[in-house]
N, C-alpha and C positions, 0 to 999 in steps of 0.2 A: 366656063373659066376652068382655069386650073388649079388646084388647090398649091400651097407655096409652104415651106418652112423654113423656120428663124431658130436656128441653133446658139444657146449660149446657155451660161450660170446663171446670169443674172443676181450676184450676190445679194446685191440691194436695186430694186428697180429704180432707178434714179429718171430725171428728164429727159435724158438723153436717149433711153432704150424707148422712152415714150413716143419719141418724135421719128424713132425708127421706124414703130410699129406704125406709128400713121403714115410714114413714106410707103413702107410696104405695103397698106391694105388701100393706099390710092393707086397703086399699080392693079385694081380689079382682080385680085384673085378670088376665088370664091370663097376659100374659107386661109386663114392665116393659121398654121399649127407650129405653136411656140414650145419647142422642146426645152427644157431646165435640164441642163447636165448635172453631172456630180450629182445627181440629188440626195444619194445616200450622206454624203458628206455635210456634217454639221457641227456647230459648237467648236469650228477651229479659227482661228485667227482671220485664216486665209478664207473663209467660208462658215460664217457663224449661224447662218441662219439654214432649217432642214430646205427639201425639195418641196416638201408641204407648205412649209412658210412661205419659199421664195414664190411657189404657184398663187399664193395667197393674195401676195402684194402685187405682181401682176395682175389678176382678176379685179382686186379693188382697184388698181388705177384705170386699166380699162373701161368696169362698169362706171367708175366717174367721168369716164370720157364719154360713154355710150359708144364705146367700140366692140363690146363681149361678144356683139349676135355673131360675129364672123372669126371667132377666134374659137380654137381647141387651144389645150395647155395640156402637154403631158411633161411628166416627170420621168427622168433618165436614170435611173439606177446603173451606173458602171461599174458596180464590185467585181464581176467576174467577167467581165468583157476585156479581151484582149484587143490592142491597138489596130490589129490587122482587120479583125470582125467588127469595130464598133460601128462604123456606116452602116451594116448590113444589120446589125441590131437597133440602132435607131431607125432604120426603116422598117422594121418588124415592130417596134414598139408604139407608130405612129399611124395614124390614118393615110390613106395613098396621099401623096403630094407629085408633084413635075419638078416643082424649082424650089432651090435651096439656096436661102439667105443665109451669111452669116460672117462676121468681122475676122475668122481666122481663116488666113490662108491656109493651113492644113486641113481644116475642117471642110472647105471647099473643094481641097485637092481628092479627099478621101470619097468624097460624094461624086466627084469625077469619074472617077474610077470604076463606078457604080451604072454610070451612065448617064448622071442626072447633069440638068443644066444649072449654075451655080451662078449666084451674084455677091458683089462682095456689095457689104451694109454702106449706103452713104453717111461718113461722118457728120451728122449734126450735132454734135456733142463741143460744148465747148471745155477747157482744162478743168471745169469744176463738176462736170457729170461723170465721175467716176467713184468706183467703190472706194478706193484709197483715199481719196479727198474726203469724202462722208464719214469714213470711220476715223478720221484724224481729225476731223471736227467734231464729232462727239466726244473723244477723248480728250481734246483740249477744251472742250465745254464752249465752244464757238457757234455760229450759227450755221445749220446744216439743213435746215425745213426746206428752204427755198431751192433746194437740190431736187427734191421727190417729190413725184406726185402728192397732193393733198391725202388721198386715199392708203398710200403707203406711209405718211407720217404718223396716219392716225392709228394703224395696224401698227406699227411699230411699237409708238408710246402705250397702247391699250395692252398689250401683250407683254409690257416691261422688256421690249427684246435691245433696249439701250442699254439696260444693266448688265446682260451679256457680252454685250460688246466691251465695256468696262471691266467686266471681269477676266476677259481675256489677256 
């Protein structure tokens, strides 16, 4: 079978992303490559976690679910990439793939220009599964743990990343 690429920033790996990964894996691809965009960005309110931290979040959720065997995680540092060359840059940073999944119409369009088949990711998420809502709940001391996989919650707490969000 073919390899698939799923591109996103994954600012916090919530249960909506996990459902999406499960859906893509159910399409019987040999390998799912998860490309974490803007990996160089961190410690900003709109992107508080580093690419490495986000990769650890994704990995912890997938290991917990027993899904890690067929997934390869790549961090994409976009510091010196201009818009017109972005898709080619991602292509060069990842193992070979034949199909691209993304929530973003722009991302799909950029890969289509290179000749890739693309698919929009089905929206499984309820409105609660979003980075913005998770961070708002953390800041207002409301329950948030039920929105993200247990392994991700544990990692955030152990690495004391909650305080980083509050400090921003």
